[in-house]
N, C-alpha and C positions, 0 to 999 in steps of 0.2 A: 793365556788362551789364544789360539790361532784361529782367525776368521778367514775362511776361504771365500774368495770373490768368484762368483760364477756368472754366466751369461743369462741365467734365468731371471725373469722379471723385467727384461729390457725389450721394449717393443721397437719395431723398425722406425727409423727416423722419418718424420714427415717434413717435407720442404714445400712451402707455398710460394710458387713463382709461376709466372706466365711469360714465356718467350714470345716476342713479337712475330706475327705471321706475315706482315708486309703486304697486305691486300692491295693497297694503293701504290706502293713503290714497285710492286711487281709489274705494273703497267709500263714502267720506264726501264728500258733495256740497254745494255752495253752494245754499241755498234763498233765496227772496226776503227781502231784509233782512239777508242773511248777511255782506255787505261793508258796513261802516258807519264813521262817525266817532264817536269817543268811547272810553270805557273798557270798561264791561261790556256784555254782550249778554244779553237775557232771552228766555225762551220759556215760554209757558203750556202746561201738559200736562193732559189729561183721560184718565183710565183708567176703562174700563167692564169689568165681568166678563161672565160668560156665564149670567146669571140667566134663569130661565124664568118665564112668567106663572103666577100662583097662582090656582087656581079660587076663585071667590067664591060666596056664597049669593045666590040670586036677590033682586034689588031692594035689595041692601045697599050698592051703589055700588062704584066701581072702586078698586083699590089705587093709592096715590099714588106717583109717582116724581119724583126730583130729578135733573135732568141738568145743573145749573149748577155743580157742584163742580169746581174745577180748582186746580192748584198752579202757582206761578210759580217758575222757577229762573233764577238769574243766574250768569253765568260771565265771568271776566276773562281774556282771552288772555295767554299769555306773550309775551315780546319776544325777538326774535332780531336781532342786528346783526353783520354781517361787513364787513371793510374790507381794502383792500390799498393800500400806498403805491407811488408810482412817482416816481423821481428822473430828471429829464430828462438828467442826466449819463450815465445808463445807456444812453441811446439811441446813444451812440458805439460801444457794443459790438455785435458781430454777434448777431442773433437766431437762435435755434435753427431749423434748417431752411433758412436763407438762406446761400448760398455767398458767399465774400468778394467776388466780382465784382459780384453783384447788390447786396450790402450797401453797396458803395461808392457806388452810384448810387440808393439808396433814400432818399427824403425822410424827415426826422425826423418830420414830421407823420404820415406813413403808418405808421411804426413805432409811434408813440404810440397811434394808433387800434387797431392790431393787439394791442398789449400790454393796453390797457384792455379790449378785447373779450374776450380770453382770461381776464383777471382776473375780470370779471363772470360769465362762464360758470362758473368754478370755485366762486366763493362762492355763486352761485345754487344750484348742485348741493348745497352743504353745507346750505342751508336746506331744500331739498326732502327731503334725508335726515333732517333733524330732524323734519319733519312725518311722514315714514314711520315714524320711531321712535315718535312719538305714537300712530299707528295700531297699531303693534306692541304697545305697552304696554296700550293700552285694550282691544284684542281678547283679550289673554291674561290680563289681571288686572282690568279694569274701573276701573283707577286710572291716574294719570299722575304720575310723579316725574321732574323734569328737574334735572340736576346741572351744575355748572361743570367746568372743566378739572381741578380738584383733587378732584372727587367730592362737593363740598358741594351739598346740595339748594338750588336757587334758585326752584323752582316745584313746587307739589304740589296735586293735586286728587283727591278721592275721589268718584266718581260713584255711590257707594253700591250696588254690585251685590250680588245675593244670593250668598252663599258656595257655595250648591248649584250655581251655574252654572260653578264652577271646581274640579271635583273631581279627586282622584287615584284611579286605578283600584285595586281591592282586590288584584288579582293582576297583577303587572307583565306587560306585553305580550311580554317576552322569555322568559316561562315557557310551557311546553307546555300548561299548564292554563288559560292566560289566556282571557278571555271578551270578545273584542274587539267582536263585534256587540252583545252584551248591554250592554257599557259605553257604546257609542255610542247605543244605543236609550234607555238610561236618561237620558242627558243630553238627547237629543232630546225625550223626554217632559216633562222639566222645562221646557225652553224653550217647548214647546207649551202647557203649563199656565200658566206665568207670563207669557209674552209674547204669547199668543193668535196664534201664528204657526207655520207648519210649517217647520222648518229644512231647507235643501236644499243646503248647501255645506259641504264639509270642506276645510280647508287644513292639510296635514301638514308637520311638521318632518321632517328627513332620516331620523333613526332611527325615528320613528313610522311613516313611510311604508314603510321597509324591512321592519319587523316586520309591518305590515299586509299588504303584498303577498306576503310569504313564508308567510303562514298558509295551510294547506291548505284550510280552509273558505272563506276569502276567495278563493283561487284558483278554487275550484269555482264560486263565485257569479259571478265576473268572466268565467269561461269560458262559463258558461251565458248570460250577457248580451252576450257578444261585445264587451264594453267600450263599445259604442255611442259611438264617437268623433266622431260628426258634429254634435253640438250643443254649441257653445261659446258662452258669453255674450260678445257682441261687445265689451263694455267691458273684458274681461279679455285680449283678444288683444294680443300684443306688450307684455306687462306684466311680464316677468321671471319669470313663473311657468309651470309646466308642467301642462297638463291631461291627466289620465289616463283619464277616462271617467266612468262612473256606477256606483253600487252601491246596491242596495236594503238598507235596514236597517229591518226590520219594515215599517211602512207608509210609511216615509220614503225618498224617492229622492234620493240625494246626488250632486252633482258632486264629483269627486276632484281636488284641486289640490295641487301641491307648490311650495314657494317657498324656493329655496335662497339668496336674496340676503343679503348681509351689509353691515355698516358697521364702521368702525374705532372701537374703544372710545377715547373721548377721553383716558382716563387711561393705558391700557396700549398703545394702538396695535394691539392684537390684533383680528382679525376676529370679529364677533359676528353670529349669525344673527338676522334680524328675527323669525322664528318659531323658538322654541326647538326644538332637535333632537328632544326627547321630547314635544312638544306637538301637539295637534290642535285647531285652532280650528273651531268649529261656528257657522254663522250662516245667514241666509236672504237671498235676493236681494230680499226685501221688508222686511228690517230697516231701520228709519230711522236713518241715521248722517249727522250734519250736519257741515259745515265752516263755521266763522265766521272772519272776517278783519277786524280793526280796522285802519283806515288809519293809517299813520304820518304825523303832522303835519310838513309841510315847506312852509309858506305862502310863503316867499320863493323857493322853487325852487333849483336848483343855481347855482353861480357862473357868471354869463353868459360869462366868458372861456373856459370849458371846457364850456359847455352842449351843444356838438355831440358830446361824448364820452359823453353820457348815453344808455344804451339805451332804446328806446321802452318796453319792458315785459319783465320777466322772469317766470319761472314761468307761461307763457302758455297752459296748458291751458284749455280752454273752461270747465271747472269749477274753475279754479285760484284759489288764495288771492292776496291783494294783496301785492305787493312794491314798496317805494319805493326807487328808485335815487337816488344823489346823487354829485356830483363837485365838488370844490373844490380850490383851490390856495393856496399861500403868496403873500404880496404880491408877491414877485419872480418868481413864475411858475415857479420851479425845482423845486418838489415838488408833486405832484398826488396826491390821495387819492380812491379810488373806494369807495363804500359801498353796501350793500344793507341795508335794515331791513324787518322784517315782524313782524306780530302775529297769526299764525294759531292757531286752536284747533279740534281735532276733538272733537265732542260726541256721545257715544252716546245720542241722545235715547231710542231704544228699548232701554233698558238691560237689559230682560229678553229681548231678541230675539237674543241670542248667548251663547256660553259657550266654555270651553276645557278640554280634557281633558289631564291629565298622565298619560302612559302608563307612566312609571317612577317608583316612589315614592322 
């Protein structure tokens, strides 16, 4: 008896995955010279205060000023490399979402292209999340500590922030006597004094936002301002974050953002918030945050036998970091390896232009 295989009874494939939106890392942008060949990247920095001209006695000559003082800082980006193997023997197995009838008439070459494309998407997302984690650490601590799968530190850099930019509140925000507006204003004043910039953006962790919005004084302020929901920064739209409106804190007008996105801890597999649940990041839309990307050397290019499997470019945001794809195979052509390598580094050039408040001691 012959049994005919049909497409009936096969529902469309369901894929559960969430690509990173990069809300925090979008604040760091590539500047001219930011994508380069070599090891370290350098930047010259000049800082000027807010001095006033001093009165002089008539005919004594002017006060002399020196505007040529600057410092040079060098940074070496960390390296990321992700790969996936593909054995051509696996192509005889039915792919997820393909019914047996279709699978029986699908060319192996087509299956290979589909598997390679999916593999590159998944490992590209991993590197994007790693860059988002850089932004998360920098904006909340002013430092960067990257670890391997065993928790050992493999890369560390201290951007030398002032400790006053990362305070803990005197009275926890879950207490009735907390002083939320005063806490925010104190940090804003520090950023204004040190960074010569007016902060205007707050990014809340989940608990911090709940405590903030449930405060009766805050409710009254937001009700009086009708939340003013019509003005959202274009670069933040569709970024995985939620815009809540504006609030006045003293003389500072702040955007209110919440960012609930998470990543899997490499050691435990548990979800971890990019913004700590009891944290409030304070920054400005004019704070200079740079992204540098050292190109990965691959002078010979991919294996010509499988060059057609190499994606044109990954991480292709217009302000995105450089990612180098590679594909190669064993001499007999039976095993193929897909790789992505990248060397991005986020640099808080304006180190005094942001801070982070811990609302629970």
